[in-house]
C-alpha distance (Angstrom), angle and dihedral (degrees) to the residues before:
residue distance angle dihedral
M1 . . .
T2 3.80 . .
K3 3.73 121.3 .
N4 3.73 91.3 -106.4
N5 3.83 92.5 56.2
R6 3.72 96.1 52.2
Q7 3.83 113.6 116.4
Q8 3.76 113.3 -127.3
I9 3.80 114.2 -137.6
K10 3.83 124.4 -168.7
L11 3.76 113.4 -118.5
S12 3.73 90.6 -129.8
D13 3.82 87.2 61.9
A14 3.86 94.4 50.4
P15 3.68 120.9 96.8
K16 3.69 116.6 -82.2
S17 3.83 93.4 -110.6
I18 3.92 87.6 56.4
Q19 3.77 90.1 50.0
L20 3.81 94.6 47.9
A21 3.85 90.3 46.4
V22 3.84 90.0 53.5
D23 3.79 90.7 47.6
L24 3.69 92.2 50.3
I25 3.80 93.8 48.5
Q26 3.76 89.6 49.8
L27 3.78 90.1 50.8
L28 3.68 95.1 49.3
E29 3.85 94.7 44.9
E30 3.89 93.7 47.2
N31 3.75 89.9 51.3
K32 3.76 91.4 48.7
I33 3.82 91.7 -126.5
E34 3.83 111.1 -179.6
T35 3.85 111.3 -113.3
Q36 3.81 95.0 -118.9
T37 3.72 90.9 49.6
A38 3.82 91.1 49.4
I39 3.81 91.7 47.5
E40 3.88 92.9 49.8
A41 3.77 91.9 47.5
L42 3.73 94.4 47.3
E43 3.91 90.1 50.7
I44 3.81 86.7 54.2
V45 3.75 91.6 51.0
L46 3.83 92.2 44.3
N47 3.78 92.5 50.7
D48 3.86 90.4 48.0
F49 3.79 93.9 52.0
K50 3.83 92.0 45.2
K51 3.81 90.0 54.3
K52 3.86 89.8 47.8
R53 3.81 88.4 51.5
L54 3.80 91.8 48.3
S55 3.86 91.8 49.2
K56 3.73 89.9 54.0
I57 3.72 93.8 49.6
T58 3.80 90.1 49.0
A59 3.70 92.5 49.1
I60 3.86 89.4 54.2
F61 3.80 92.7 51.8
K62 3.79 91.6 46.5
T63 3.74 91.9 55.2
A64 3.75 96.2 39.2
T65 3.84 121.8 101.4
F66 3.85 113.2 -144.3
R67 3.66 121.2 -158.4
W68 3.83 116.9 -164.1
């Protein structure tokens, strides 16, 4: 695909995850956060959110009634 053939999509039409990623990149760049520091911080955030998701799934299974 050439540069001229690329479709332009408004950020407001992009998925929420893309919008958030753009906002985070902008925040990190505007505050001149070093790349390694940003990576380490994002890994911490990612792990935290994965744990929260796992906790929610576990809670659902604990309250669910299974009938075999």
